[in-house]
N, C-alpha and C positions, 0 to 999 in steps of 0.2 A: 618532588615525588611525582612520577608519571600518573596520569589519570587512569590508565590501564596497566596493571602490573605485568612484569615480564612472564610470570607463570600463567596468567590469564591469556596473554598473547600466544604463548606456546600451545596452550590447550586449544584455543580457537583455530590456530594454524593447522593443528592436527585434524580439525573438523572441516577443513577446506577453505578457511578464511585467508585472504591475503591483504595485509595492512597497506593502505595507500596514504597513511598519515599517522599522526600520533593518536588520533581517536577515530579514525575512519578506516573502513575495510570493504572489500569486495568478496563476494562468494558466487560461484556459478549456480544459477537456479537449475533445478532438475528439468524444468520445461525447456530451458535453453539446450541442455544436453539431449533431451528427447527430440527436439526440433532438428538438431544437427544430425542425429542418427536416422531421421525420417520416421520417427515413431509417434508423431503427433505434436500439437502445440498447446500453449496456455489458453485458458478460457478468455484471456484478454485479447488474444488474437481473434477469436470468434466474436467477441462482444464489440471490440473497438478497432481491430485491424493492427494491433501491435505485432511486430515481427519478432517472434520468440527467440530466434537464433541471433538477433541483433540487440537483445535487451540485456543491459548490465544492471545487476542487482547489487545495491551497496547501502552502507550506512555511514553517515557523517558523525554519528554519535553512538559508537559501539557500546552496548550494554548500559547506556545511560537512559534510564526510564523512570518516570514518576508513578507508574502503575506496576502491580504485581499480578497480572491477569492469570487466573488459575488455568486457563486453557492454552497459555503460551507454550510453544514447543521449545523455547530456549531454556538454557540453564540459568534460572533466575537467581541462583545462589551467587552468581558472578555479577549481578546487576548492582548499580549504584545510582543514587539520585544526584551525584555530584554535577556541578556545572563546569563548563569548559572555560578556562581562563586564558589559554594560549591557543586560539583556534588555528586549524590548518588553513593555509592560503587557498582561496577558492580556485584560482587559475591552476595552481600547482596540483590541487586535488583532482581536477578534471583530468589533467595529464597523467597523474600517477594511477588513477582509477582505471583508465584505459590500458595503461601498461600492465597493471596487475591482471586485468581481464584477459589480455593476450597471453600472459604467462600461464594462467590457469587453463586456458584453452589449447595450449600448445600441443598437448598429446592427441587432440582430436585430428590434427593434420595428417596423421598416419593411420587413422581408423578407416578401414575399407568401407564401412557403412556410411561414412560422411562424404557428401559431395564436395568437391574442391571449391566450387563456386560459393556454397553456403558457408564453408569454413572461412574463406577469404572475406566474405561479407561480415561474418561474426567478429572478425578482428577489428572492425570499425563500427562500434555500437551506434545505433540510431535512437535508442531510448535508455534513460536512466530510471530505474525503479528505486526511489529513495525511501527505503524501508529497512528490510532485512532484520535488524536487531537494534533495540534502543529507540528513543524518540527523536526523529530528525530535527525537530524545531529547537532542540537543545543546542544545536550548533549555531553560534552567534552570527556566522557569515553565510547562513543558508540562502538568504535572498541573493547575495552576490554570486554564490555558487550556481543557483538556478539561472541567473542571467548569463553567466559564463557558458553554461551548457547550451542555452538558447542561441547565443551568439555563434556557437560552433555547429549549429544545425541539429542539435540533439534535443529530443522532446523529454519532458520530465513528468513523472508520476509520483506525487508526494503523498505518503500515508502518515497520518497524524492521529494521536490519541486525544487531541483536543485539550490537553492539560495546560498548555501555554498559549492561551488566546492572544496575549499581547504580542508574542512572537509571530503568530499567524497574521496579526494586523500589519506588522512591519512588512511581511512578505507580500501581502495583498497590495500595499501601497507602493512597493518597489518593483517586484517582478513575480507575477502569479505563475504557478506551474502550469504545464499543459493540462493536467488533470489533478484535482485535489481529492484525496480520499480522507474521510473522517470516520473513525471507528466508533460504532455505537453497539454496545454488547448487552444492554439491558433495557427493559421498558420502564423502569422506575428507579428511584434513588437507592432504595434498600437493596435491590438486586445488583445495582451497579457497584455498590460498596462491597458486596459479597463476592462478585465475579471479577471486577477490575482491581479491587483492593488498592485504591489510590493513596499516595502518601500525603496528599493535600486533604485537609478536612473539608474544604469547599470544592472538592473534585467535581461533584455533580453540577454546581453552579458554573464552574469553568467549562465543562462540556456544553452546557446550555449557551454560554457566550460564544463558543466556537461554532455551534449550530447556527446562531444568528450571523456569524461572520461568513459561514458557508454561503448563505443567501447573497451576501455582498460579493463573494468570490464569483458567484454565478453570473454577475454582470460583466466579468472579465474573462472567464475561462470555464472549463468543464468541471462539474462537481459530482461527487459520488459519496453516498453513505455505504459503509461496509458493515453489515450486521452478521455476527457469528451466532448461530443457533446451537444451544447445548440441550440435549434431550434430558427431560426430567429436571430442568433447572430454569431456563429462561424462555421456553416456548409457551409463554402465557401472555395475556393482555395485548393482543394484536392491535387494539385501538390505541394503546400507548406507544407502541413501536411507530405507528402511523403519525403520532404527534411529532416525533422527531423529524420525520420526513417533511411534514407540513411546515415545521419551524425552519428547516434549512432550505426548503424548496430545491432539494438536490435534483440534478438532471437525471441521475441514475441511482439506483439502489441495488447493490449486490447483496443477496441474502445467501449465506454460505453455511453449510453444516460444519460443526466442530469435527476435526480429525484427530484420532487417537494416535499421535506420533510424537517423537522426540521426548523431551523432558516432561511434557504434559502427562505422560503415562504414570509419573510418580504421584500426580495429584488427581487424576481423573480415572474413570473406568471406561472400558470399551463400549459399555452400554450407553454412555453419554453421547455416542455418535448417532445422529439421526440419519435415516436413509434419505436418498434423494427424494423419494415420494413424500416423506414427511416434511422435508424442507420445502418442497413445492407446495404442498397443501397449506402449510402455515404461511408461506409467502403470499398465497392467494388471499388469505384472511387479512394480512397486513395491507395488501394492495386494495382490497375492497374498502377498507376504512380510509386509506390515503387518497383514493381516486386515481391510483396508478394501474398499469397493466403489466402482466408478465409477458415480456417480448422476446426473451431468449433464455437458454439454459444449457448447462453441460452436466449431464448426469454423472460422468466419471469423476468430476470435481465436486459434486454435490452442491452446485451453485446455480442460482437463477438470477436473472436481470429484470428489474422492474423499472418502468418509466411511465410518464403520463401518456405518452404516445411514442411510437417508433418514428424516427426520422432519418433521412438518408445520410445526414452528417454524422450519425453515430459511428459509422465505420470510417476512420480517418485514412486519408491517402498519404502514405509516407514516402511515395516515390518522388515527391517534390516537396516544396516548402508550404503547401497549402495548409498544413496543420498549424502553422504559425498564426493564421488569421482565424479569428473566432467567427463562425458562420452567423449571418444575421438572423437565421431562423431561431437561434437560441434566445434572442430578444423576445420574439413572439412566444416562445415556449414559456418564458418566465411570466408572461402576462396572463397565462391561463389560470383561472380560479379553481 
């Protein structure tokens, strides 16, 4: 029996997904579309130098997740906690993902708003955003997949819910991504269980173990905490949000407001969306407790970037392979108390 049913695949394909394996899929990010049409770029472009038109958004574990986050925009009725027993081949997955990206982008070639040069560059992605839907670390060959991408000159941005710390440990020891994101959605265990709704009874402890691992990842690569703020729900206890930062010693902290989109509208209210000013004000409280500074922001995305200090290597140069080498300044950064 396939891990993803044919009916689910058909539904996801109608939503714009293109399957690149038995449990893997690609979907064009709306920021990629906007960048191609000259209508703006993702905040990751502003924060880190990511080329939005050359970013491939994919999941190697479609709809396989250990949490049921109430703010998730996906159709969680289709989610399953199943494990992958016959994993997609990593090298083939790289190839197929790029093929699917090209297929999904094909219509942009005839769009008069799209520059020919941008379109041609988009057909050869420079970044893989390994997130989209499901928990990527569920994929048993994720570490080999990351290495295959790096060997092909493609940077990797891995987003994890932290529920499988042992899998993260394997990635750390084998091939760390260009940038690791760890999602933290609550300042305490009670709110974590109410908001993330983990299938594991020890979900909070697993997240804490992953925060400790993020500190170790910081010795090899770039690390980020991603915090989602929900109005009238988790915008409390800034000092406890700061404890997660201190525990992980993350290089960056993205604090983003919940957006009332997709399937989350079945579970949330529009009033749960904080304004950018509210996100900014609460972020400053977190920053004060953590000893970090607000160094960048994008009001249109309701997101701010925190860091202990700004440094020139924050914006990566993807015109060459300099992104492969971890700047020595990061070592100094991690020594700051």
